[in-house]
KOLDRENGU-718478 format. One line per 4 residues: number of its first residue (from 1); for each residue x, y, z of C-alpha. Coordinates in nm, 3 decimals, padded with zeros to 5 digits. Layout:
REM KOLDRENGU-718478
NUM> X Y Z | ...
END
This chain:
REM KOLDRENGU-718478
1> -03.688 09.243 12.163 | -03.560 09.432 11.862 | -03.305 09.170 11.755 | -03.604 08.948 11.675
5> -03.763 09.224 11.467 | -03.432 09.282 11.289 | -03.405 08.909 11.214 | -03.758 08.906 11.073
9> -03.678 09.202 10.843 | -03.370 09.038 10.695 | -03.520 08.688 10.683 | -03.824 08.816 10.490
13> -03.593 08.985 10.240 | -03.397 08.666 10.175 | -03.710 08.447 10.162 | -03.880 08.678 09.910
17> -03.571 08.689 09.690 | -03.512 08.311 09.707 | -03.874 08.235 09.612 | -03.850 08.467 09.309
21> -03.542 08.295 09.162 | -03.592 08.098 08.838 | -03.510 07.788 09.044 | -03.647 07.882 09.390
25> -03.435 07.796 09.693 | -03.547 07.684 10.038 | -03.451 07.927 10.316 | -03.404 07.765 10.655
29> -03.438 08.008 10.948 | -03.290 07.970 11.294 | -03.412 07.668 11.490 | -03.609 07.531 11.193
33> -03.581 07.155 11.143 | -03.501 07.074 10.782 | -03.380 06.763 10.603 | -03.254 06.860 10.256
37> -03.288 06.627 09.959 | -02.968 06.469 09.828 | -02.780 06.721 09.616 | -03.008 07.011 09.710
41> -02.881 07.367 09.731 | -03.049 07.572 10.004 | -02.987 07.872 10.231 | -02.959 07.898 10.609
45> -03.001 08.240 10.770 | -02.874 08.350 11.111 | -02.881 08.664 11.320 | -02.578 08.691 11.548
49> -02.671 08.971 11.789 | -02.412 09.162 11.989 | -02.477 09.308 12.334 | -02.747 09.573 12.350
53> -02.612 09.912 12.459 | -02.754 10.244 12.578 | -02.591 10.580 12.512 | -02.801 10.804 12.738
57> -02.794 10.866 13.111 | -03.174 10.839 13.117 | -03.159 10.490 12.970 | -03.415 10.569 12.700
61> -03.182 10.478 12.411 | -03.106 10.128 12.285 | -02.837 10.034 12.036 | -02.882 09.697 11.869
65> -02.588 09.570 11.666 | -02.494 09.235 11.527 | -02.425 09.031 11.217 | -02.673 08.884 10.972
69> -02.546 08.579 10.785 | -02.678 08.379 10.492 | -02.508 08.043 10.449 | -02.530 07.896 10.099
73> -02.528 07.518 10.130 | -02.444 07.331 09.809 | -02.350 06.971 09.735 | -01.981 06.898 09.787
77> -01.760 06.825 09.490 | -01.918 07.087 09.263 | -01.648 07.351 09.305 | -01.788 07.688 09.416
81> -01.958 07.807 09.098 | -02.321 07.802 09.211 | -02.235 07.920 09.562 | -02.018 08.204 09.432
85> -02.289 08.330 09.197 | -02.549 08.317 09.475 | -02.309 08.496 09.713 | -02.278 08.784 09.466
89> -02.658 08.808 09.434 | -02.705 08.805 09.811 | -02.441 09.078 09.853 | -02.631 09.291 09.601
93> -02.954 09.230 09.794 | -02.818 09.422 10.096 | -02.661 09.753 09.980 | -02.433 09.937 10.220
97> -02.617 10.186 10.446 | -02.957 10.071 10.328 | -03.233 10.147 10.577 | -03.505 09.885 10.634
101> -03.803 09.940 10.861 | -04.072 09.738 11.031 | -04.316 09.936 11.239 | -04.116 10.200 11.424
105> -03.787 10.010 11.408 | -03.527 10.103 11.144 | -03.213 09.897 11.085 | -02.910 09.989 10.873
109> -02.669 09.768 10.683 | -02.339 09.894 10.826 | -02.080 09.695 10.629 | -02.073 09.560 10.276
113> -02.212 09.207 10.256 | -01.908 08.991 10.204 | -01.836 08.629 10.131 | -01.644 08.428 10.387
117> -01.432 08.120 10.329 | -01.605 07.806 10.209 | -01.658 07.525 10.458 | -01.622 07.173 10.323
121> -01.801 06.879 10.481 | -01.862 06.520 10.370 | -02.166 06.597 10.155 | -02.191 06.977 10.154
125> -01.993 07.288 10.074 | -02.111 07.598 10.260 | -02.032 07.959 10.169 | -02.127 08.225 10.428
129> -02.222 08.579 10.329 | -02.256 08.828 10.614 | -02.278 09.194 10.708 | -02.306 09.401 11.025
133> -02.624 09.585 11.115 | -02.718 09.863 11.355 | -03.044 09.995 11.495 | -03.091 10.287 11.737
137> -03.419 10.328 11.923 | -03.552 10.570 12.184
END
C-alpha cells in the first residue's frame, strides 16, 4: 500500500538528517519498542493516513493523503529551547510542494511543516511538527 511507501520516504529523510547532526538523535518509527535513557532527547515519527480516494470512473486512480508528524521528545523542565530549534530544522527539511519519489511513487509536501503546541508530561516535553502530504497514482 502506498501509505507505507510514503512513510518510508519521510522516515528515511528524518533518520538521515538526525544521524548527520553534530549530536545524533535516535528516531523511533511507528510500532518500534524503545526505552530512552534518562534525560535523552529523541524523535518519534508517525504517518497519519487519511482515506484513500479515487477520482476516475474506471477506478484506475488513487489519491493518498495524510499527515506526517515528527514528535520531538525532550526532558521536562528544560523550557522549549532545544525542541524549538529542532522544530525549525525539521520544518526546513520538508519544503512546501517538494516532490519526493521512491520507485514510481511521488509524494508532495502540501502544507508548510508547522510546530504544534508542546505536550508536558511527568518526565518529558514533546513538541510535534507536522505537514500534510498528497500522492496521486494511476
